PDB file as gemmi writes it, atoms N, CA and C in Angstrom:
CRYST1    1.000    1.000    1.000  90.00  90.00  90.00 P 1                      
ATOM      1  N   MET A   1       2.604  -6.831  -8.922  1.00  0.00           N  
ATOM      2  CA  MET A   1       3.032  -5.695  -8.144  1.00  0.00           C  
ATOM      3  C   MET A   1       2.552  -4.432  -8.836  1.00  0.00           C  
ATOM      4  N   THR A   2       2.139  -3.474  -8.041  1.00  0.00           N  
ATOM      5  CA  THR A   2       1.792  -2.174  -8.570  1.00  0.00           C  
ATOM      6  C   THR A   2       2.357  -1.112  -7.636  1.00  0.00           C  
ATOM      7  N   SER A   3       2.737  -0.009  -8.214  1.00  0.00           N  
ATOM      8  CA  SER A   3       3.334   1.085  -7.455  1.00  0.00           C  
ATOM      9  C   SER A   3       2.610   2.368  -7.812  1.00  0.00           C  
ATOM     10  N   GLU A   4       2.374   3.208  -6.812  1.00  0.00           N  
ATOM     11  CA  GLU A   4       1.638   4.445  -7.035  1.00  0.00           C  
ATOM     12  C   GLU A   4       2.325   5.603  -6.315  1.00  0.00           C  
ATOM     13  N   PRO A   5       2.939   6.531  -7.074  1.00  0.00           N  
ATOM     14  CA  PRO A   5       3.470   7.730  -6.437  1.00  0.00           C  
ATOM     15  C   PRO A   5       2.315   8.659  -6.047  1.00  0.00           C  
ATOM     16  N   LEU A   6       2.434   9.282  -4.900  1.00  0.00           N  
ATOM     17  CA  LEU A   6       1.384  10.172  -4.406  1.00  0.00           C  
ATOM     18  C   LEU A   6       1.835  11.627  -4.500  1.00  0.00           C  
ATOM     19  N   PRO A   7       0.894  12.559  -4.541  1.00  0.00           N  
ATOM     20  CA  PRO A   7       1.231  13.975  -4.670  1.00  0.00           C  
ATOM     21  C   PRO A   7       2.139  14.504  -3.553  1.00  0.00           C  
ATOM     22  N   ASN A   8       2.102  13.864  -2.372  1.00  0.00           N  
ATOM     23  CA  ASN A   8       2.929  14.338  -1.265  1.00  0.00           C  
ATOM     24  C   ASN A   8       4.368  13.830  -1.323  1.00  0.00           C  
ATOM     25  N   GLY A   9       4.726  13.088  -2.382  1.00  0.00           N  
ATOM     26  CA  GLY A   9       6.098  12.620  -2.557  1.00  0.00           C  
ATOM     27  C   GLY A   9       6.360  11.218  -2.047  1.00  0.00           C  
ATOM     28  N   THR A  10       5.381  10.608  -1.383  1.00  0.00           N  
ATOM     29  CA  THR A  10       5.549   9.226  -0.946  1.00  0.00           C  
ATOM     30  C   THR A  10       5.157   8.287  -2.085  1.00  0.00           C  
ATOM     31  N   GLU A  11       5.439   7.020  -1.913  1.00  0.00           N  
ATOM     32  CA  GLU A  11       5.076   6.011  -2.917  1.00  0.00           C  
ATOM     33  C   GLU A  11       4.529   4.803  -2.195  1.00  0.00           C  
ATOM     34  N   GLN A  12       3.492   4.201  -2.742  1.00  0.00           N  
ATOM     35  CA  GLN A  12       2.908   2.998  -2.166  1.00  0.00           C  
ATOM     36  C   GLN A  12       3.091   1.838  -3.126  1.00  0.00           C  
ATOM     37  N   VAL A  13       3.428   0.678  -2.570  1.00  0.00           N  
ATOM     38  CA  VAL A  13       3.600  -0.533  -3.366  1.00  0.00           C  
ATOM     39  C   VAL A  13       2.645  -1.591  -2.821  1.00  0.00           C  
ATOM     40  N   PHE A  14       1.951  -2.265  -3.725  1.00  0.00           N  
ATOM     41  CA  PHE A  14       1.035  -3.337  -3.369  1.00  0.00           C  
ATOM     42  C   PHE A  14       1.435  -4.594  -4.137  1.00  0.00           C  
ATOM     43  N   VAL A  15       1.437  -5.729  -3.447  1.00  0.00           N  
ATOM     44  CA  VAL A  15       1.717  -7.017  -4.085  1.00  0.00           C  
ATOM     45  C   VAL A  15       0.745  -8.057  -3.539  1.00  0.00           C  
ATOM     46  N   ILE A  16       0.599  -9.148  -4.253  1.00  0.00           N  
ATOM     47  CA  ILE A  16      -0.176 -10.295  -3.798  1.00  0.00           C  
ATOM     48  C   ILE A  16       0.813 -11.429  -3.561  1.00  0.00           C  
ATOM     49  N   GLY A  17       0.834 -11.949  -2.331  1.00  0.00           N  
ATOM     50  CA  GLY A  17       1.737 -13.041  -1.991  1.00  0.00           C  
ATOM     51  C   GLY A  17       1.348 -14.331  -2.684  1.00  0.00           C  
ATOM     52  N   THR A  18       2.228 -15.311  -2.630  1.00  0.00           N  
ATOM     53  CA  THR A  18       1.965 -16.600  -3.279  1.00  0.00           C  
ATOM     54  C   THR A  18       0.766 -17.313  -2.673  1.00  0.00           C  
ATOM     55  N   ASP A  19       0.397 -16.938  -1.441  1.00  0.00           N  
ATOM     56  CA  ASP A  19      -0.774 -17.531  -0.801  1.00  0.00           C  
ATOM     57  C   ASP A  19      -2.039 -16.706  -1.022  1.00  0.00           C  
ATOM     58  N   GLY A  20      -1.942 -15.637  -1.849  1.00  0.00           N  
ATOM     59  CA  GLY A  20      -3.091 -14.801  -2.157  1.00  0.00           C  
ATOM     60  C   GLY A  20      -3.287 -13.628  -1.208  1.00  0.00           C  
ATOM     61  N   THR A  21      -2.411 -13.481  -0.225  1.00  0.00           N  
ATOM     62  CA  THR A  21      -2.524 -12.389   0.739  1.00  0.00           C  
ATOM     63  C   THR A  21      -1.984 -11.097   0.132  1.00  0.00           C  
ATOM     64  N   PRO A  22      -2.726  -9.987   0.242  1.00  0.00           N  
ATOM     65  CA  PRO A  22      -2.221  -8.706  -0.254  1.00  0.00           C  
ATOM     66  C   PRO A  22      -1.243  -8.104   0.764  1.00  0.00           C  
ATOM     67  N   TRP A  23      -0.198  -7.470   0.259  1.00  0.00           N  
ATOM     68  CA  TRP A  23       0.791  -6.792   1.098  1.00  0.00           C  
ATOM     69  C   TRP A  23       1.011  -5.383   0.584  1.00  0.00           C  
ATOM     70  N   HIS A  24       1.450  -4.519   1.486  1.00  0.00           N  
ATOM     71  CA  HIS A  24       1.577  -3.099   1.182  1.00  0.00           C  
ATOM     72  C   HIS A  24       2.794  -2.542   1.913  1.00  0.00           C  
ATOM     73  N   ARG A  25       3.479  -1.601   1.282  1.00  0.00           N  
ATOM     74  CA  ARG A  25       4.514  -0.842   1.982  1.00  0.00           C  
ATOM     75  C   ARG A  25       4.599   0.543   1.371  1.00  0.00           C  
ATOM     76  N   THR A  26       5.161   1.489   2.116  1.00  0.00           N  
ATOM     77  CA  THR A  26       5.207   2.883   1.694  1.00  0.00           C  
ATOM     78  C   THR A  26       6.636   3.396   1.777  1.00  0.00           C  
ATOM     79  N   ARG A  27       7.040   4.188   0.784  1.00  0.00           N  
ATOM     80  CA  ARG A  27       8.343   4.861   0.802  1.00  0.00           C  
ATOM     81  C   ARG A  27       8.100   6.309   1.200  1.00  0.00           C  
ATOM     82  N   SER A  28       8.813   6.754   2.218  1.00  0.00           N  
ATOM     83  CA  SER A  28       8.668   8.137   2.672  1.00  0.00           C  
ATOM     84  C   SER A  28       9.370   9.085   1.705  1.00  0.00           C  
ATOM     85  N   THR A  29       9.153  10.368   1.886  1.00  0.00           N  
ATOM     86  CA  THR A  29       9.814  11.362   1.030  1.00  0.00           C  
ATOM     87  C   THR A  29      11.317  11.324   1.212  1.00  0.00           C  
ATOM     88  N   GLY A  30      11.804  10.819   2.348  1.00  0.00           N  
ATOM     89  CA  GLY A  30      13.241  10.694   2.583  1.00  0.00           C  
ATOM     90  C   GLY A  30      13.847   9.430   1.996  1.00  0.00           C  
ATOM     91  N   GLY A  31      13.003   8.555   1.420  1.00  0.00           N  
ATOM     92  CA  GLY A  31      13.496   7.339   0.776  1.00  0.00           C  
ATOM     93  C   GLY A  31      13.446   6.089   1.628  1.00  0.00           C  
ATOM     94  N   THR A  32      13.010   6.193   2.876  1.00  0.00           N  
ATOM     95  CA  THR A  32      12.938   5.039   3.762  1.00  0.00           C  
ATOM     96  C   THR A  32      11.650   4.253   3.507  1.00  0.00           C  
ATOM     97  N   TRP A  33      11.780   2.922   3.430  1.00  0.00           N  
ATOM     98  CA  TRP A  33      10.617   2.059   3.208  1.00  0.00           C  
ATOM     99  C   TRP A  33      10.071   1.551   4.525  1.00  0.00           C  
ATOM    100  N   SER A  34       8.755   1.495   4.633  1.00  0.00           N  
ATOM    101  CA  SER A  34       8.103   0.879   5.786  1.00  0.00           C  
ATOM    102  C   SER A  34       8.223  -0.634   5.647  1.00  0.00           C  
ATOM    103  N   PRO A  35       8.005  -1.378   6.741  1.00  0.00           N  
ATOM    104  CA  PRO A  35       7.959  -2.835   6.608  1.00  0.00           C  
ATOM    105  C   PRO A  35       6.696  -3.258   5.844  1.00  0.00           C  
ATOM    106  N   TRP A  36       6.721  -4.455   5.274  1.00  0.00           N  
ATOM    107  CA  TRP A  36       5.534  -4.981   4.618  1.00  0.00           C  
ATOM    108  C   TRP A  36       4.444  -5.198   5.661  1.00  0.00           C  
ATOM    109  N   SER A  37       3.216  -4.853   5.312  1.00  0.00           N  
ATOM    110  CA  SER A  37       2.079  -5.045   6.212  1.00  0.00           C  
ATOM    111  C   SER A  37       0.830  -5.309   5.384  1.00  0.00           C  
ATOM    112  N   LEU A  38      -0.210  -5.750   6.066  1.00  0.00           N  
ATOM    113  CA  LEU A  38      -1.490  -5.947   5.399  1.00  0.00           C  
ATOM    114  C   LEU A  38      -2.130  -4.583   5.189  1.00  0.00           C  
ATOM    115  N   PRO A  39      -2.690  -4.312   4.015  1.00  0.00           N  
ATOM    116  CA  PRO A  39      -3.340  -3.021   3.795  1.00  0.00           C  
ATOM    117  C   PRO A  39      -4.595  -2.903   4.645  1.00  0.00           C  
ATOM    118  N   THR A  40      -4.903  -1.681   5.039  1.00  0.00           N  
ATOM    119  CA  THR A  40      -6.110  -1.420   5.814  1.00  0.00           C  
ATOM    120  C   THR A  40      -6.871  -0.269   5.172  1.00  0.00           C  
ATOM    121  N   CYS A  41      -8.157  -0.216   5.420  1.00  0.00           N  
ATOM    122  CA  CYS A  41      -8.994   0.882   4.947  1.00  0.00           C  
ATOM    123  C   CYS A  41      -9.116   1.903   6.073  1.00  0.00           C  
ATOM    124  N   PRO A  42      -8.937   3.182   5.778  1.00  0.00           N  
ATOM    125  CA  PRO A  42      -9.092   4.176   6.833  1.00  0.00           C  
ATOM    126  C   PRO A  42     -10.527   4.259   7.359  1.00  0.00           C  
ATOM    127  N   GLU A  43     -11.496   4.100   6.492  1.00  0.00           N  
ATOM    128  CA  GLU A  43     -12.910   4.100   6.879  1.00  0.00           C  
ATOM    129  C   GLU A  43     -13.660   3.171   5.946  1.00  0.00           C  
ATOM    130  N   PRO A  44     -14.694   2.507   6.450  1.00  0.00           N  
ATOM    131  CA  PRO A  44     -15.466   1.647   5.551  1.00  0.00           C  
ATOM    132  C   PRO A  44     -16.107   2.453   4.424  1.00  0.00           C  
ATOM    133  N   ASP A  45     -16.021   1.955   3.241  1.00  0.00           N  
ATOM    134  CA  ASP A  45     -16.666   2.585   2.087  1.00  0.00           C  
ATOM    135  C   ASP A  45     -17.410   1.474   1.360  1.00  0.00           C  
ATOM    136  N   TYR A  46     -18.706   1.489   1.489  1.00  0.00           N  
ATOM    137  CA  TYR A  46     -19.490   0.392   0.950  1.00  0.00           C  
ATOM    138  C   TYR A  46     -19.642   0.461  -0.564  1.00  0.00           C  
ATOM    139  N   ASN A  47     -19.101   1.495  -1.194  1.00  0.00           N  
ATOM    140  CA  ASN A  47     -19.125   1.594  -2.649  1.00  0.00           C  
ATOM    141  C   ASN A  47     -17.852   1.050  -3.279  1.00  0.00           C  
ATOM    142  N   ALA A  48     -16.868   0.705  -2.469  1.00  0.00           N  
ATOM    143  CA  ALA A  48     -15.597   0.208  -2.998  1.00  0.00           C  
ATOM    144  C   ALA A  48     -15.089  -0.893  -2.071  1.00  0.00           C  
ATOM    145  N   SER A  49     -14.369  -1.833  -2.639  1.00  0.00           N  
ATOM    146  CA  SER A  49     -13.754  -2.870  -1.798  1.00  0.00           C  
ATOM    147  C   SER A  49     -12.336  -2.444  -1.479  1.00  0.00           C  
ATOM    148  N   CYS A  50     -11.872  -2.877  -0.359  1.00  0.00           N  
ATOM    149  CA  CYS A  50     -10.556  -2.466   0.102  1.00  0.00           C  
ATOM    150  C   CYS A  50      -9.628  -3.644   0.121  1.00  0.00           C  
TER     151      CYS A  50                                                      
END                                                                             
């Protein structure tokens, strides 16, 4: 598991499931957590893997 606070006050958490699937969720500035979901890339970046 890794957690990353962002400058806008939100926090992102990433984990790898027991089956190898990556999962992601975000905590809003109000403290509410999003449901777990598969991470997505906003735009393809061929210099980095997503």
